[in-house]
N, C-alpha and C positions, 0 to 999 in steps of 0.2 A: 423821405422821398422814396417812391416805389422803385424797386430794382428794375433796371432796363436790361434788355436782352438783344442779342444779334445772332443772325443766321449766316453760317458758312456752307455752301453747297459745293462739293467736289464732284465734278462731272467727268468720271474717269472712262477709260476705254471700254472696260467690261462691266463697270458698276457705277452707280451714283451713291455718294455718301453725303448725308445732310446732318449737320450739327447745330445744336442750340446752345449758345453760351451766355453767361451773365456778365455784367460789367467788370467783375473781379477776374474774368477769365476761366471761371469755373465751368465744366462741361455740365449742362443740364440733361441733355438727352442727345444720342447720336444713333443713327441707323444706316443701314446699307441695303441697296436694292440692285440686284444683278440684271443685266439685259444681254441679249444674245446678238452678236454681229451677224450681218448677212454676208457670207463668204461664197465667192464663186471662182470659177477657173480664170486664168489670165492675171492673177494678182489682185482680183477685185474684193475689196472689203468695204462695205457700206453699212449704214444704219438709217432706219426711217425716222423722221422727225418725231412722229408720235411716240416711238419706243423711248427716245430720250426723255420727252416730256412726261410720259407716263411713269417712267421710273423715278424721275425727280418728284412728281406729284405724290406717288404712293409713298416714297421714302419720307417726304416732308410731312405727310399726314400722320404716319406713324410716330414721327418725332414730336409733333405738336400734341397728339393725343396722350403720349407717354409723359410729356413735361408737366402738364396739369397747371399751367401758368395762365395769367391774364394776358391773352394774346395781343391786347392793345398795348402792352408794355414791350413789344417786339419793335425796336426802332429802325433796324436797317438789315439788309442783307447783301451779300456779294458772292462771287463765284470763283472757284479754282478749276480750271478746265484743261483738258487734254489738248495738246498743241496740234496745229495743222489740219484739223478736220474741216473740210471745205463745204460751203453752203452756197447754192445758187437760188436767188428769189426772183419772182416775176415783179410786175409793176404794182401788184396788190400785196406784195410781201409774202406770197404764197411759195412754198418750195417747188422748184422745177423738177426736182428728182430727189432721191435719197442722198443723204449727206455722205461725202466721200472721206472715209476714215483715215487718219494719218498713216495707218499701216498699209494701206492699198499702195500696190506697187505697179499698177497697169502702165504708169506713164514712164517706163524705162527708156524707151527710145526718145521720148521728149526730153528726158533729162540729159541724154547725150547731146542732143541738139543744142539745148540752152547752154551747155558747157562749151560748145563750139562758138557761140556767139560772143563770149567775153573770155578773156585771159583769167586764169585761176586766181592770180594775185588781185585782180580788179574785183572779182566776186567776194573774195575775202575782205578786202578793204572797204567795199561799199556795205556789205551785210554783216561782217563778223563771222559768217559761216564759211565752211568749206565748199568746194565744187558740189554742185546741186546733185541730189539723187532723187529717184521716182516718189519718195515719201512726201515731198514738199509741194505747197500749193501752187507755185508758178508752173510746174511741170503738169499737174492735174488741170489746171486752166488750159494750157496748151492742148492737152489731150482731148478735153471737152470741146474746144474750139474745133479740132479736127475730126472728132468721132461723134460728137453730139451736137452738131451746129445749130440745131433747133433749140437747144438748151442755152448755148452761148449766147445766141442772138436775142433771146428773150430775157436774158439776165440783167435786170435793173439794179440788182445789188449782188455783190460778191462778198461774202462774209466768212468769218470763222465761227465755230460753235458758240463761244462766249458771246460774240456780237449778236447772234440769233437769240440767244436767251435774253440778253439785255433788251433787244427790240421787242420781243414778245412780252416782257415784263413791263416796259415803259413806253413803247412806240417810237424809241430813239435808237438809231443805228449808230453804234459806237464801238470802237475797238481800242487796244492799248498795245504798247510797244513790246511787252514780254512774250506776247503770242505772235504779233505780226513781224517781228524781227527774224523768224524763220520761214516766212512766206517767200523770200527773195524778191519781194516786191518794195521793201522798206530799207532806207538808208540809216544804219545805226548811228552814223555820225551826225547827221542833220536831223534825225527823229522825223523823217518825212519820207514820202514815196520816192522811189528810184525811178526817175523819169525814163531813162533808156530801156529799163526792163518792161515798164508799162506800154511803151511804144511798140516793143518787139511783140508783146502778147495782144496788142490791140485792146488794151483795157483802159477805160477812161476813169481817172481819178474820182469822178462823180458816182461811179459804181461801188466805190469802196467807202467804208465807214469813216466818220471822223475820229481822230486819235485823241484820247485823253490819258491822263496819268491814272495809274492804279490808285485806288483809294479816293478818286474823285466822285462826289454825290452826282449821279446822273439825273434822277428824277424820281417823283413818287410812283409807286406802282399803279398800274391801271385799274380802275375801280372793278372791272369785270374779272381781271386776272386776281385780284385780291380776294374777291368773293369766291372765285373757283378754288384758290389754294387754301382758303381759310385764314387769311392774313389780314391785318389791319390795313384800311385804305390809307392810312397815313405813312405806311412803311416806305423808307428810302431805299432805292436801289443804287448800290455803289459799284463802280467799275472794279472789277477783280483782276485776275492774272493767270499766267501759266500755272499749271498745277505744281510743276517743280519749284518755281519761285515761291508760290504760296506755302508749300511745304518746308521750304528753308526758314521762312520767318516764323512758321509754327513751331520750329525747334530752336528758334534763337540764332540762326544762321544769317546775321545781317552785317557782319563786318569782316574785312579781309583777315585770314588766318584760321577760319574755321572751314572744315570740309564736311560735307553731308552727302549721304547716299540714300536713295529710295528705291526698294525693290518692291514695286507694285506690278501692274501688267507689263510695264517696261522698267527697265534698270536705268537710273540716271544717277549721275554724280555731279556735285556742284561745289564750287567755291566762289567767294565774292571778291571783286576788285572795285577800285574807285574811279576807273577810268577804262576806256576801250582797250583791251589787250588782244592782239591779233595773232594767232597761231598760223605760221606759214605753212605747216603741214595740213591745216584745216580739219584736224581731228578734234581739237577742243574748242568749239565755236564760243563766240562772245555773244551773250544775250543782254538785252535790256532787262533791268530788274523791276520788281514791284516796289522797291524802296527807292525814293527819289534820289537822283543822281548816283546811281549804283549800277554795277554791271555784274553778270555772272559769267564765269567760265563753266560750261555745261556740256557734258557729254552723255550719250544714251547708248543703250543696247537692248537686247532682248531679256526680259526678266521673268517676273512671276507668271505671265501668260504661258511660258513653258512648263512650269510646275502645274499650273491648271490643266494643260494638255496631259501631263503625265497622270494626274488624278483622274480626269475623265476617261482616259483610255486604258490605263494599265492598272489602276487601282480601284476598280469597281467593287471589289470585296471590302476594301476599307471604307468606301462610301456607304455601302449597305450597312456595315457594322455601326458606322458613325450615326446614321439615321436612326436605326434601331436603339441605340443607347443615348441619343441626343447629344452626341459629340461632334467634333469638328474632324473631318477626314484628314486635314493637313496635320493635326495633331498626332493622329495615328501614324501618319507616314513619317513624322519626325521621329516617333518612338522607334520605328523600323530602322531609320537611318542611323540611330545611335548604336545599333549592334554591329556596325561595320567601322573598322579602323580608319584613321586619317589617311587619305589617299586612295580610298576605295579598291585596295589591292590592285592598283595599276589601272583602273577604269578612268578614262578622261572623257569629259563632255565639252565639245565646242558648242556653245548655246546660241548658234546662229540660225535660229528659226526663222526663215525669211530675210536673210542678210545679216551682215556683220556690222555692229557699231564701232565706236572708238575703242582702242586706239588704231584699228586696222579696218576702217569703214570700207565694206565691199558689199554692194547690193545683190551681188551674184552668190555670196557665200551661203552655205547650208549647214544645217546642224550636223554634228558627227560625234558619235559614240565610238571610241577607239579602245582597244585592248581587251575586248570580250574574250572570255575563256569559260570553260565549262564549270568552273568553280564559282563563277559570279551568279548572284541572285538578284531578285527584285530589290532587295535591301541595298545591294551595291549600286544599282541604278538609281534609286532614290538619292543616295548620298552623292553620287556622281553629279546629279543635277544641282544640288546645293553647291557643291564645291566649284563646278564650272562657273557658276555665276560669281562666286566669290573671287575666283582667279581673275575674271574679267574686271572686277571692281579694283583689284590690285594693280592690274596693268593700266587702268585708266588713272589711278591715284599716281602711280610712278610717272606717267606721262604728263599729268597736270603739274607735278613738281619741276619737270624740265621746262614747261612752258612759263610758269609764273616765278620760278626761282625760289619758291617758298616751301619749307618742309612742312609735311603734315604729320602731327603727332596724334590726333585724335580724329575719329570719323564718327559723326552723328547719324544714326540710322533711323529712317522713318518709312512709312509705307506698310502695307499689310504684313510683309515678311518680317517686320521688326518684332512681332510678337513671337516669332519662333526662336527659342533660346538656342537650340543647336545650330541653326542657321547664323545667328549673330556670333556665336562662338567660332564657328567655322570661318567667318568673315575676319574675326580678330586674328585667329591663327594664320590664315593666308595673307592678311595685310602685314602682319607683324606690328600692328598698332592697336591700341585700345578702341573698342567700338562702344559707343554711348547711345542707349535709348532714352528718350525723354518721357515724361509722364503722359504727354498727349501725342506720343509718336505715331500711333496707328491712325490718329485722326488730325495729323499735322497740317495736311493741305486744307482740310475743312476749317481747322483752327486759323490757318493763315488768311483764309478768305474772310472769316469772321473778324480778324484783327483789322483788315482793310475796310469792312463794313463799319466797325466801331470808329475808326480814325475819320471815315468819310463824314460821320455826323457829329464829330467832336467829343465822342465818348472818351477817346484817349488822344493825347498830344501828338504822337508821330508813330509810324510804323515801327522804326528801329527802337524807339524807347519801350513801347509796350511789348515788343517781342522779347527783348531782353529780360524785361521784368517778369514776364509770365513762363519763360523757359525754365523747366525744372527737371534736373537728371532723375531718371528712374533707375536704371541698372548700368553697370559698367562691366564690359567683358574684356579681360586682359588677355594678351596672347599666351597660349600655352607653349613654353619652349620645347616641350617633348614632341611636338607636331611640326616644328620648324623644317626639319630635314625632309620629311614626306612632302610638304607643301612646296618647298624651294624645288624639289625634284619634279613635282607636278607642273609647276610654273614653267620650268624649262621645257618639258615635253609638250606643254600646251603652246608655247612659243613656236617650237619646231612644227607641229602640226598645222598651226595657223598658216605659217609661211609655205609649207608643203601643199596645202589645200588651195591656196590662192589661184594658181593656174588651172587646177583640176576642175575647181568651181566653174569657171568660164568654159571649159571644154564640155562639161556635162549640161550646162545651162543651154 
């Protein structure tokens, strides 16, 4: 029997990754295509629909060309997608405006207003999320209603990014719980829309997509789209999920007791539970999972997008050298960071580029580099960026243990940063726990989407089963006890700075 293949596409904040996998879980080909966000004053961060589609199409073509397989043997595909990116469509399913990216913070006033509509404990009980911030769709819907009424009034569909891709691929508007659970429009207990929120926003449920479970076969690809993409007309499009959730199954995090972190454009940490767990503090939200009857405790903060900012603005020399030598600029930056001791000689970074995430969520927070002296160099700055992110992971892991009561011995690392050996070692040293990368750790989200695609057409029996079967450890980083004192001291100073900056951020803002 001819080998069958599945495609997993990871639609990230700054790049699209597409992977082709065979029925044994082997990676046949994978590629990445970056795209540039539209950034403007007032917290506006958008992306054109065509930019997303072009990046996906370009990346897919390279993968198919490189694979050299019989394309008719590709049976299904699915998507791993950034959360909260909002889409407005007219009656012909044409976009009414550029997509509002999850990072967009224009709707801060609307967030404050929505929080005044409901008690904090009601928001947590209904959604599993904490009090709303400007990042989330409900706020952006309200902002659009007030500031772009011509768009709001014409919107026949209100979708998230995955829903738009599914619609474009199949002609069917469909969403799923792992993405919509952070919209603040969805009741995580009932797995249905929250009527009171819809009424307040004046959103008709008919404007929203139908909800299906991740791994559900949605429909065969539209013939014209299949021809455009070079895919077989028989290909089944399967409902995907949130990139974080897909990443967890890509590294075998499918049962309670395993903790994973992903440092991509955004930093996220995740542990699984088998029932809804509500954090009264709202710092560790509860998400619906892509594994049936499973939930995630999941928190996020700024991650690799800061390191990209550092590369693009302060490491042009390394970028030029890397280009000339056909190297990765990030690898050169890693080499530079190795020249600096643990603790960066007292330099501390608060990685709050555009707000702080868990465990001290604050939309007004700003990044802070503290402790600069004349002896500090670019090398110290680079290492401080790596350490600041690692310290934030440590704080989130510690907080999750308080919420769940479960001790974390091992952290599985995924995302683009997992290929950085020095960053993984710093994480292990700061966490005081072993950090494990998996064979497919860099492509975990795409792999997770591919697993959903395969389960959707019966290639594998269940998401949890196949995720455990294909998970393979690549490298283990054990904590270096020699660095414990330096990092415990850095953690203490990080905590002090975080609490000291909280009132200052509001004054400055």
